[in-house]
KOLPAKOL-720332 format. One record per residue: z, y, x of N, C-alpha, C in turn. Coordinates in pm, whole numbers, plus 50000, padded with zeros to 5 digits. Atoms other than C-alpha are relative to their C-alpha. Layout:
<pts>
ZYXZYXZYX/...
</pts>
This chain:
<pts>
499034991549934305617530643429499335012750052/500734988549948303007553443585499715009949888/500274991450116302127566543239501245007949961/498734993650031305797574343178500295011350099/499784989749897306067593643507499055011649981/500964989250025302907613343431500405008349879/499534992850117304347622443091501115009850039/498924991249956307487636643257499485011350089/500584989449917305407655643513499345010749913/500674990750091303397671243232501025008249923/499034993150084306427679843020500815010550077/499204990649922308297697243303499165008850091/500844990949923305307716143446500215014249950/499794985950034305457754143446499125004249882/500934996450108302407757543219500504994749866/499525006150125303817733842958501285006949952/498764993150036307227750842968499725013649939/500354986850053305687785242914499404998849861/500635002050131303567772542626501034995549896/498985005050092306557754942472500965011149958/499064989350030308887784842495499375010249905/500664990650089306317807142328499404993249878/500565007850110305377779642082500934999349881/499265001550124306877767141762501334993050016/498685006050005310177752141660499984985650049/500055014249968309137716041696499874997750151/500195002049856307957719242055501235004350080/498804995649930311057738542162501124989749989/498945009950018313467713442013499664986850068/500415012249931311427684342150500265001150150/499754997949857311567698742503501504999550029/498564999949979315307704642470500584985849989/499495013650017315977669342341499564990850114/500475008149887313827653642615500805003550126/499214995849884315707674142876501404994249994/498655005550016319097663642738500004984950022/500085014549983318037627042720499774996350147/500265002649858316727628643078501255001850083/498774997549924319937643743213501034989149973/499085010950032322047618043028499584986950067/500495012249937319847589843159500265000350151/499744998949855320177602643517501474997450030/498565002449978323977603743490500374985449976/499705014050028324067569143335499494991050113/500535007749887321857555343615500905001450122/499084997949888324177571043873501264991649982/498795007750027327207555043707499754985050021/500305014349988325527520943692499644996250144/500465003149865323937522544040501164999450098/498874999749908327167531644218501214992449947/498925008150062329287509043991501285008049983/498854991450024331597537443898500684995649871/499245004250118334317525743661500675012449940/499454988450068335067553643416501064995449902/498865003550084338467551243246500314985150008/499725014149981338677515643381499064990649926/500945008650074335767502843172498964994350096/501005006449917333427478043334498734996649924/501185003350079331027471143047499045011849998/500984989349992327787490743055499995008649872/499974992550124328077500842690501155010149996/498844991049994331527515642742499765011250100/500324989549902330327534243051499035010249942/500964990950066327407548542855500735009049901/499254992150097329787559742584500865010650069/499164990449928332117576642836499155011450055/500894989549949329207595242998499575009249886/500424991950115327927606642658501175008349946/498824993150054331437615742538500395011950086/499684988849911332077637542843498905010450001/501124990650008328627653242814500155008949878/499884992650126329307663642455501325007549991/498674994050011333037671142482500675000350137/499464999349864334207683642824501514998450010/498545000949995337887681042729500554986250024/499555013949984338047643642791500224995950145/499935003549858338347645043170501414996450047/498625001649954342137643443188500424985450013/499605014149998342257605643138499534992750126/500545006749880340337597443458500955001950117/499044999349890342467589443763499325000850137/500675000149868339977583744050499275013250023/500594986949971338797615544224498484999750000/501465000550002335227603944268499485000149857/500395000050141335027597243897500255013649936/499724986650053336627630843821498905009950038/501074991049957333987648744025498724997649920/501205003350077331167630343851500155004749856/499794995850138332677636743508500035015249988/500054985450001333107673343599498575005149998/501414996249998329407675943678499334996649867/500555004050130328517656943359500435010049893/499484990750100330747679943151499395013950015/500594986949975329407711443315498535000249954/501405000950044325807700143254499915000049848/499985000350145326617692542892500335013549941/499654986650049328217726542846498825009550011/501174991349983325137743742985498904996549903/501125004150086322587723342792500325001249852/499674999750142324427720642461500565013649958/499384987350036326437752842466499125012050027/500824988649965323937775542632498574999049952/501435001150029320397763042596499754996949853/500195003450141320747747742249500225012249911/499724988050080322317779242103498935010550023/501074990449972319727801042277498704996249931/501215004750067316917779742139500065002549850/499864997950144318237781241785499965014849966/500044985550028318827818941800498615005750023/501384995749977315317823641943499124996449880/500775004350117313857803941652500295009149881/499634991350112315787824741397499475014250022/500484986549969314887857441572498495001349977/501444999850024311187848741564499695000049851/500225000850145311397840041196500275013549934/499674986750055313077873341114498935010150039/501054990849955310447891841319498734998249918/501195002850082307637874941124500195005949860/499734994550132309287884840796499965015250003/499954985449990309897920740910498635006350019/501334994449977306317926041022499024996849888/500855003050114304917912040699498974989250025/500955010649968303127882540857500404986649941/499515012550059305007856540653499024995249893/500865006150102302827833040453500714987849945/499405011550066303937807040205498904990949949/501015009550046302077775840104500164997549853/
</pts>
């Protein structure tokens, strides 16, 4: 467990983030996927710890699916009736919109922009 915590400390340190952002495609996408997985895990732990029933589901698998579904598609909030669940799902949906709609698109456009810059400056090499 300690090794796992040290890995997360390393991955989210300022030095590692700077190196990753200025690094290659693989490191950028890895950081983004780890961030998304971490945020989803935190929301799932909150749902399980506080025994929040989303859409009336009590099984842990169904709760996980509801959290993921709202993270990916924010339009699914209308079916929830309890206000505490609505607030949580609003935060989950907003986080998903930022990470998937904002950061993912920015990362992909940054990757493409760098590739075009390499081609334009004549530094492209082929194997």
